[in-house]
Backbone as CSV, one residue per row, in Angstrom:
resi,resn,N_x,N_y,N_z,CA_x,CA_y,CA_z,C_x,C_y,C_z
1,MET,-13.679,-34.794,108.004,-13.313,-36.141,107.895,-11.964,-37.130,107.915
2,LEU,-12.021,-37.726,108.711,-10.475,-38.535,108.893,-10.400,-40.096,107.480
3,ARG,-9.409,-40.389,106.932,-10.135,-42.299,106.683,-8.308,-42.632,106.319
4,THR,-7.907,-43.876,107.281,-7.427,-44.330,107.166,-7.759,-45.890,106.313
5,CYS,-6.402,-46.269,105.509,-6.301,-47.421,104.642,-5.449,-48.399,105.141
6,LEU,-5.509,-49.202,104.951,-4.356,-50.389,104.665,-4.587,-51.282,103.326
7,GLN,-3.599,-51.351,102.399,-3.572,-51.706,101.170,-1.851,-52.592,101.407
8,GLY,-2.560,-53.813,101.557,-0.722,-54.363,101.880,-0.156,-54.110,101.930
9,ASP,1.521,-53.110,101.596,2.218,-52.849,102.963,2.650,-51.855,103.049
10,GLN,1.052,-50.918,102.322,1.059,-49.017,102.052,-0.083,-49.104,103.093
11,VAL,-0.015,-47.552,104.112,-0.608,-47.735,104.713,-0.931,-45.629,104.627
12,SER,-2.258,-45.315,104.485,-2.637,-43.976,103.887,-3.578,-43.364,104.929
13,TYR,-3.407,-42.525,105.013,-4.378,-41.391,105.641,-4.714,-40.158,105.389
14,ALA,-5.935,-39.402,105.506,-6.356,-38.529,104.395,-7.536,-37.820,105.319
15,PHE,-7.163,-36.704,105.420,-7.891,-35.913,106.545,-8.492,-34.143,105.860
16,GLY,-9.717,-34.286,106.093,-10.495,-32.960,105.287,-11.641,-33.292,105.466
17,ARG,-12.565,-32.149,104.466,-13.898,-31.915,103.920,-14.699,-33.051,103.526
18,ILE,-15.920,-33.234,103.807,-16.308,-34.051,103.029,-16.679,-34.072,101.696
19,GLU,-16.515,-34.886,100.368,-17.307,-35.009,99.452,-15.905,-33.273,98.946
20,ALA,-14.652,-33.491,99.709,-13.564,-32.625,99.559,-12.602,-33.397,98.760
21,ALA,-11.682,-32.808,98.374,-9.943,-32.862,97.982,-9.584,-32.929,99.559
22,PRO,-8.942,-34.139,99.739,-8.473,-33.970,101.349,-7.650,-32.691,101.716
23,ASP,-7.161,-32.264,102.711,-6.320,-31.227,103.316,-5.050,-31.794,103.476
24,LEU,-4.980,-33.202,103.986,-4.200,-33.569,104.296,-3.790,-35.427,103.608
25,SER,-2.651,-35.221,103.177,-2.851,-36.962,102.533,-1.445,-37.485,102.135
26,LEU,-1.109,-38.051,103.526,-0.206,-39.334,103.428,-0.142,-40.886,103.299
27,GLN,1.535,-41.102,102.996,0.933,-42.725,102.715,2.835,-43.223,102.954
28,ARG,2.275,-44.256,103.425,3.513,-45.152,104.407,3.891,-46.421,104.065
29,HIS,4.331,-46.805,104.127,5.495,-48.366,104.264,4.461,-48.623,105.673
30,VAL,4.351,-49.949,105.974,4.331,-50.088,107.030,5.156,-50.074,108.464
31,ARG,6.167,-50.491,107.562,7.359,-50.396,108.873,7.686,-49.066,109.316
32,GLU,6.990,-48.052,108.607,6.948,-46.121,109.005,6.007,-45.883,109.896
33,VAL,4.948,-46.784,110.203,3.833,-45.810,111.015,4.157,-47.220,112.393
34,ASN,4.231,-46.176,113.163,3.973,-46.327,114.833,3.076,-46.590,115.098
35,MET,3.060,-47.933,115.511,1.343,-48.932,116.105,1.571,-49.196,117.963
36,VAL,0.932,-48.888,118.371,0.434,-49.533,119.763,-0.607,-50.449,119.490
37,PRO,-0.394,-51.506,120.194,-0.963,-52.680,119.992,-1.932,-52.660,121.114
38,TRP,-3.656,-53.564,121.342,-4.183,-53.350,121.867,-3.099,-54.986,122.637
39,PRO,-3.968,-55.076,124.468,-2.307,-55.805,125.356,-3.241,-56.927,125.871
40,GLY,-4.552,-56.986,125.270,-5.083,-58.301,125.379,-5.765,-58.347,126.361
41,VAL,-6.145,-56.717,126.962,-6.634,-56.671,128.660,-7.880,-55.676,128.555
42,GLY,-8.485,-55.349,129.256,-9.880,-54.705,129.715,-11.007,-54.208,128.634
43,GLY,-11.553,-53.559,128.963,-13.074,-53.541,128.523,-13.265,-53.155,127.143
44,SER,-12.110,-52.926,126.441,-12.112,-52.688,124.989,-10.822,-53.325,124.014
45,ILE,-11.658,-52.835,122.852,-10.123,-53.467,122.151,-9.684,-52.851,121.601
46,TRP,-8.337,-52.197,121.040,-8.301,-50.991,120.697,-6.784,-50.994,119.769
47,GLU,-6.284,-50.258,119.288,-5.395,-49.517,118.777,-4.868,-48.035,118.641
48,GLU,-3.570,-48.130,118.201,-3.638,-46.379,118.208,-1.956,-46.486,116.957
49,PHE,-2.475,-46.239,115.710,-0.782,-45.935,114.900,-0.946,-44.399,114.519
50,THR,0.624,-43.779,114.361,0.783,-42.801,114.122,1.461,-42.585,112.844
51,PHE,1.659,-41.293,112.226,1.759,-40.960,111.054,2.396,-39.899,111.427
52,GLU,4.261,-39.792,111.143,4.836,-38.749,111.063,5.307,-37.647,109.698
53,ASN,4.894,-36.481,109.160,5.160,-35.807,108.716,5.656,-34.112,108.860
54,LYS,6.870,-33.725,108.871,7.911,-33.300,108.609,7.751,-32.386,110.076
55,GLY,8.067,-34.002,111.127,8.150,-33.139,112.447,6.842,-33.142,113.172
56,THR,5.734,-33.016,112.793,3.921,-33.184,113.324,4.011,-34.965,113.132
57,HIS,3.074,-35.565,114.246,3.083,-36.251,114.558,1.451,-36.439,114.286
58,TYR,0.822,-36.833,113.917,-1.282,-37.574,113.937,-1.332,-39.089,114.662
59,THR,-1.453,-39.297,115.673,-1.926,-40.232,116.304,-3.567,-40.406,115.994
60,VAL,-4.147,-42.087,115.148,-5.012,-41.836,115.072,-5.588,-43.485,116.050
61,TYR,-6.242,-43.259,117.002,-6.971,-44.531,117.411,-8.449,-44.906,117.406
62,TYR,-8.472,-46.051,117.417,-10.266,-46.211,117.865,-10.294,-47.236,118.676
63,ALA,-11.372,-47.482,119.713,-11.167,-48.511,120.820,-12.794,-48.798,119.884
64,GLN,-13.143,-50.835,120.049,-14.156,-51.047,120.518,-14.692,-51.893,121.380
65,GLU,-15.434,-51.346,122.015,-16.587,-51.734,123.096,-16.553,-53.172,123.298
66,ARG,-16.225,-53.837,124.579,-16.358,-55.877,123.823,-17.941,-55.793,124.873
67,ASP,-18.503,-55.184,125.146,-19.680,-55.203,126.344,-20.446,-54.378,124.872
68,PRO,-21.648,-55.753,124.309,-22.467,-55.466,123.891,-23.796,-54.877,123.410
69,SER,-24.199,-54.365,125.549,-24.745,-53.257,125.283,-24.377,-51.462,125.479
70,ALA,-22.825,-51.162,124.993,-22.143,-50.117,124.490,-23.338,-49.571,124.254
71,ASP,-23.440,-47.644,124.219,-24.105,-46.875,123.861,-23.290,-46.654,122.682
72,VAL,-21.852,-46.026,122.891,-21.196,-46.395,121.301,-20.305,-47.234,121.348
73,PRO,-20.647,-47.724,120.696,-19.762,-49.185,120.260,-18.291,-49.398,119.664
74,LEU,-18.146,-48.351,119.011,-16.713,-47.787,118.500,-16.818,-46.548,118.769
75,SER,-15.973,-46.630,119.144,-15.110,-44.543,119.112,-13.901,-44.469,118.277
76,GLY,-13.177,-43.018,118.565,-11.761,-42.884,117.598,-11.448,-41.649,117.721
77,GLY,-10.313,-41.098,117.189,-9.952,-39.889,116.827,-8.708,-40.210,116.263
78,VAL,-8.414,-38.197,115.840,-6.829,-38.528,115.977,-6.445,-37.619,117.053
79,ILE,-5.177,-36.845,117.313,-4.083,-36.662,118.452,-3.316,-36.076,117.505
80,VAL,-2.798,-34.268,117.273,-1.875,-34.061,116.421,-0.439,-33.173,117.449
81,GLU,0.132,-33.660,117.549,0.951,-33.695,118.206,2.405,-32.486,117.924
82,GLN,3.089,-31.664,117.898,4.697,-31.511,117.167,5.319,-31.061,118.356
83,GLY,6.855,-31.305,118.268,7.819,-30.868,119.436,6.927,-31.506,121.082
84,GLY,6.335,-32.509,120.482,5.541,-33.040,122.200,4.608,-32.219,122.478
85,GLN,4.680,-31.351,121.601,3.308,-31.038,122.558,1.787,-30.656,121.221
86,GLU,1.209,-30.871,121.773,-0.983,-31.319,122.074,-0.886,-30.242,120.890
87,LEU,-1.455,-30.488,119.278,-1.936,-29.044,118.898,-3.728,-29.087,118.441
88,ALA,-3.708,-30.496,118.926,-5.814,-30.319,118.759,-5.417,-31.891,118.798
89,HIS,-6.981,-32.194,119.261,-7.267,-33.882,119.532,-8.987,-33.964,119.050
90,LEU,-8.436,-34.422,118.039,-10.253,-34.539,117.463,-11.006,-35.832,118.038
91,ARG,-12.025,-35.809,118.230,-13.008,-37.175,118.410,-13.399,-37.121,117.360
92,CYS,-14.259,-38.254,117.172,-15.107,-38.680,115.794,-15.971,-38.336,116.567
93,ASP,-17.410,-38.546,115.693,-18.795,-38.619,115.974,-19.206,-39.641,116.253
94,GLY,-20.052,-39.392,117.447,-20.818,-41.147,117.445,-21.157,-42.167,116.660
95,GLY,-20.816,-42.723,116.506,-21.197,-43.713,115.043,-20.999,-43.566,114.297
96,SER,-19.764,-42.860,114.520,-19.386,-42.184,112.527,-18.401,-43.049,112.555
97,VAL,-17.675,-43.569,113.415,-16.591,-44.892,112.933,-16.792,-46.330,112.098
98,LYS,-16.042,-46.598,111.502,-16.223,-47.987,110.453,-15.049,-48.058,111.235
99,SER,-14.594,-49.024,110.252,-13.339,-50.746,111.623,-13.468,-51.759,110.662
100,SER,-12.374,-52.027,111.111,-11.976,-53.409,109.791,-12.668,-54.378,110.668
101,GLY,-12.756,-54.405,112.214,-12.885,-55.079,113.215,-11.538,-55.662,113.933
102,TYR,-11.802,-56.652,114.543,-10.720,-57.530,115.223,-10.528,-58.494,114.589
103,GLY,-9.562,-58.758,114.118,-7.864,-58.733,113.513,-7.359,-57.535,113.879
104,LEU,-6.657,-57.362,114.014,-5.880,-56.130,113.819,-4.761,-55.794,112.442
105,PRO,-5.536,-55.608,111.416,-4.890,-55.714,110.552,-3.557,-54.962,109.969
106,LEU,-3.220,-53.836,110.570,-1.879,-52.727,110.979,-0.892,-53.468,110.984
107,PHE,-1.641,-54.257,113.142,-0.539,-55.338,113.369,-0.277,-56.318,112.312
108,GLU,-1.408,-56.737,111.702,-0.672,-58.611,111.502,0.009,-57.729,110.068
109,ALA,-0.070,-56.768,109.295,0.456,-55.752,108.337,1.942,-56.285,108.574
110,LYS,2.563,-54.995,109.808,4.018,-55.580,110.147,5.051,-56.465,110.318
111,GLU,3.771,-57.929,111.503,4.651,-58.982,111.132,4.832,-59.404,109.728
112,ARG,4.466,-59.197,108.874,4.416,-60.264,107.916,5.568,-58.994,107.072
113,ALA,5.764,-57.523,107.440,6.596,-56.898,107.161,8.127,-57.265,107.688
114,GLY,8.165,-58.440,108.672,9.615,-58.827,109.455,9.530,-57.687,110.562
115,GLN,8.408,-57.156,110.682,8.784,-56.298,112.762,8.259,-57.357,113.501
116,VAL,8.570,-57.805,114.717,8.213,-58.375,116.045,8.132,-57.110,117.198
117,TYR,6.453,-56.962,117.906,6.493,-56.150,118.786,7.167,-57.150,120.320
118,SER,7.611,-55.972,120.987,8.206,-56.352,122.358,6.802,-55.696,123.152
119,LEU,6.258,-56.339,124.383,5.133,-55.631,125.251,6.558,-55.343,125.958
120,GLU,6.919,-56.127,126.465,7.735,-55.662,127.561,8.668,-53.932,126.769
121,SER,8.712,-53.215,126.460,9.426,-52.123,125.958,9.052,-51.495,125.110
122,GLY,7.527,-51.531,125.018,6.550,-51.061,124.069,6.757,-50.419,122.681
123,SER,7.783,-51.050,121.666,8.562,-50.788,120.639,8.159,-52.356,119.772
124,TRP,8.248,-51.566,118.532,8.625,-52.655,117.152,10.126,-52.848,116.967
125,GLN,10.592,-54.396,116.974,12.121,-54.489,116.365,11.851,-55.114,114.937
């Protein structure tokens, strides 16, 4: 199970077996979590955000289909990379992804923390 949570200016990531202590648990300030927000176009509303831990990057993503008749309206997963090489790409089981929905709460939290996203450069200032 993968669980992420935003509480105030803290973002947490926990991965492990259901009903057990997480195998990996991370907590970071919103300024320390890289995020690529939805650019406002396309068939789905999506975002991805990355936690770094000792040179390993955990990129969590989700997409919410804009078509109300979509078979799987909400999908997601995590990509694990180290040194630019993909170690794992785990996709969530269909129907298992839960989200706070749109708006993008992490985006808004990063803005409250004083960061500004540049679509041109694809980075936070």
